[in-house]
C-alpha positions in Angstrom: -19.5 56.9 63.4 -18.8 54.4 60.6 -16.2 51.7 60.4 -12.9 53.0 60.0 -11.0 49.7 60.3 -10.6 49.5 56.5 -8.2 52.9 56.9 -5.6 50.7 58.8 -2.6 49.1 57.0 0.6 47.7 57.8 3.7 47.5 55.4 4.8 43.7 55.6 7.2 41.1 54.1 6.6 37.6 54.6 9.3 34.9 54.4 11.7 37.3 52.4 9.3 38.1 50.0 8.8 41.7 48.4 7.2 44.3 50.9 3.8 45.4 50.5 1.0 47.4 52.3 -1.9 44.9 53.8 -4.7 45.7 55.8 -4.0 45.7 59.5 -7.1 44.5 60.7 -8.0 43.1 63.9 -9.9 46.0 65.8 -13.1 45.2 67.1 -14.5 48.7 67.8 -15.3 51.7 65.8 -12.7 54.0 67.3 -9.7 51.3 66.1 -8.3 50.9 69.8 -8.8 47.3 70.7 -7.4 44.9 68.6 -7.5 40.9 68.6 -5.3 38.4 66.7 -5.4 34.6 66.8 -3.2 33.0 69.6 -1.6 30.7 66.8 1.3 31.7 64.1 0.5 29.1 61.3 2.7 30.3 58.6 6.5 31.1 58.1 7.7 34.8 59.0 10.7 36.8 58.5 11.3 40.1 60.7 13.2 42.1 58.2 16.8 43.4 59.3 16.5 46.6 61.3 13.1 46.3 61.8 11.2 45.6 65.3 8.2 43.4 65.6 5.8 42.1 68.1 3.2 40.0 69.0 0.5 39.9 72.3 1.2 36.7 74.1 0.5 33.9 74.9 1.6 32.9 71.4 1.7 29.5 69.8 3.9 28.8 67.0 2.5 25.7 64.9 4.3 22.7 64.2 6.4 23.3 61.1 6.4 27.0 61.2 9.2 28.9 61.2 9.9 32.6 62.9 13.2 34.1 61.2 14.7 37.1 63.1 17.2 38.9 60.8 20.4 40.5 62.1 19.7 43.5 63.7 15.8 42.7 63.9 14.1 42.2 67.3 11.0 40.3 67.5 9.2 40.5 71.4 6.3 38.6 72.5 4.3 41.0 75.0 
């Protein structure tokens, strides 16, 4: 079976900029079931109104980094 991680994408916005499709990445197995992500957030992020977002914890938000949760949005650390 070939690597299928390049087929994954997510629709994202960062810090209120226009939205775009980006590679979801993070899969560490060929079937794309197990994912990994860094445990420290190093960039400002805005959760768009009327959207839900999540991260797997524990999660550290670096000094000077802001997570903005817009009106009607939800951000959950699992």
